[in-house]
Legacy VTK file of the C-alpha trace (Angstrom):
# vtk DataFile Version 3.0
C-alpha trace
ASCII
DATASET POLYDATA
POINTS 97 float
-157.053 -12.224 52.394
-153.271 -12.245 52.662
-153.038 -15.575 50.807
-154.997 -14.084 47.887
-152.572 -11.164 47.660
-149.564 -13.466 47.724
-151.224 -15.630 45.047
-151.741 -12.612 42.836
-148.102 -11.582 43.182
-146.872 -15.090 42.332
-148.857 -15.308 39.094
-148.378 -11.838 37.627
-147.847 -11.910 33.901
-144.672 -10.386 32.493
-144.985 -7.507 30.078
-143.878 -8.858 26.721
-143.636 -5.335 25.286
-141.190 -4.322 28.012
-139.209 -7.548 27.623
-138.975 -7.130 23.860
-138.388 -3.396 23.494
-137.167 -2.504 27.029
-139.822 0.258 27.241
-142.909 0.359 29.454
-146.268 -0.116 27.750
-149.486 1.733 28.619
-150.610 -1.149 30.830
-147.394 -1.581 32.793
-148.112 -1.333 36.496
-151.783 -2.324 36.361
-151.314 -5.764 37.927
-149.132 -4.407 40.709
-151.613 -1.596 41.258
-154.459 -4.095 41.693
-152.345 -6.016 44.210
-151.698 -2.762 46.090
-155.443 -2.029 46.188
-156.033 -5.467 47.731
-153.301 -4.753 50.282
-154.966 -1.463 51.207
-152.167 0.702 49.816
-154.515 3.038 47.954
-152.152 5.974 47.419
-149.344 3.681 46.247
-151.793 1.995 43.858
-152.676 5.378 42.359
-149.010 6.318 41.897
-148.302 2.908 40.349
-151.141 3.195 37.808
-153.196 6.426 37.914
-156.184 5.025 36.011
-156.834 2.212 38.494
-159.754 3.837 40.310
-161.503 5.121 37.204
-161.133 1.648 35.663
-162.682 0.093 38.766
-165.522 2.628 38.579
-166.069 1.961 34.882
-166.199 -1.829 35.221
-168.397 -1.593 38.313
-170.856 0.650 36.486
-170.693 -1.604 33.424
-171.713 -4.678 35.428
-174.471 -2.760 37.217
-175.697 -1.400 33.864
-175.795 -4.925 32.416
-178.003 -6.005 35.316
-180.364 -3.007 35.557
-180.213 -1.448 32.032
-180.073 2.264 32.860
-181.648 4.559 30.280
-178.468 6.560 29.486
-175.988 4.040 30.866
-174.237 3.647 27.535
-173.400 7.358 27.515
-171.939 7.149 31.022
-169.877 4.099 30.048
-168.615 5.905 26.942
-167.669 8.930 29.047
-165.840 6.737 31.563
-164.079 4.950 28.706
-162.870 8.229 27.203
-161.784 9.411 30.671
-159.811 6.193 31.229
-158.098 6.316 27.861
-157.174 9.957 28.486
-155.702 9.199 31.912
-153.792 6.181 30.593
-152.294 8.064 27.630
-151.428 11.201 29.630
-149.801 9.237 32.464
-147.877 7.158 29.906
-146.589 10.285 28.191
-145.593 11.850 31.528
-143.826 8.652 32.597
-142.059 8.210 29.256
-140.956 11.776 28.527
LINES 1 98
97 0 1 2 3 4 5 6 7 8 9 10 11 12 13 14 15 16 17 18 19 20 21 22 23 24 25 26 27 28 29 30 31 32 33 34 35 36 37 38 39 40 41 42 43 44 45 46 47 48 49 50 51 52 53 54 55 56 57 58 59 60 61 62 63 64 65 66 67 68 69 70 71 72 73 74 75 76 77 78 79 80 81 82 83 84 85 86 87 88 89 90 91 92 93 94 95 96
């Protein structure tokens, strides 16, 4: 598992928004947060990118919904999407201002 984590860290993409404008974007920290989740640093992953766990929950539910076709699954996915966007925007605003 350690070699996977080191591989992830070697191939992280640079943020072109941050390189161009010298300001973090709303996705800055997501890759590092995923690497921290793989390392077992769950609290550090949350502080790096607060929406990481709700994103994992949303994508997990999405894949399960695609397999089993829940009756109101689309409403749950929409709710999780709105929750994620809210967390991402609020944490960005707190980090920026």
